[in-house]
C-alpha angles and dihedrals in degrees: 000000000000123000112246090223092058097043112066091186091058091046090053091049091051092049091048091049090052091050091050091049091049092049091050089053090047092051090050091049092051092046091051092046091050092050093048093047091050091050096044101037110022094158095049104043135067118193120188120197134183134200119255128194103038143300098309096039118118092196115110135183131206111257100177141359119198119184121184115196114168109286094359132076121189121199131186118185130182112239133182091266099039128286135339114211124194137177119206129199103217130192119183091341095309121114109231097175134017121195125186115216139182113256096254093051090045092053090048090051092048091053092048093048092049091051091052097045110102097212095055118090130228092255093061092050092051092049091052095044088056088066095064097045 
């Protein structure tokens, strides 16, 4: 058996396998987040999905998540390298400020905004907090 430290090809294969495993976990996290948001906040969230794997495939992936909560709009969009997450400060439908965030900070901000929104019940907040624990 060859030592991974002495075989750069094997090191690259191991790194690629780790990246694939991480991206699968990330896809699962985003799919779970989309499903929970749709269940908890059906009137505030829009989730767009697309088919993957061909014409007859039933498998889908989340393309975008848009969540409108009062003066804040949260957007998650699938990109070539993963996901782009943004938070917008909105007044009368006009974005005054747009801030890009890493996914974990974006999820934390979504949970905090849901907790602060008056029209959202306690059950929705608990369901979303379960995502970050």
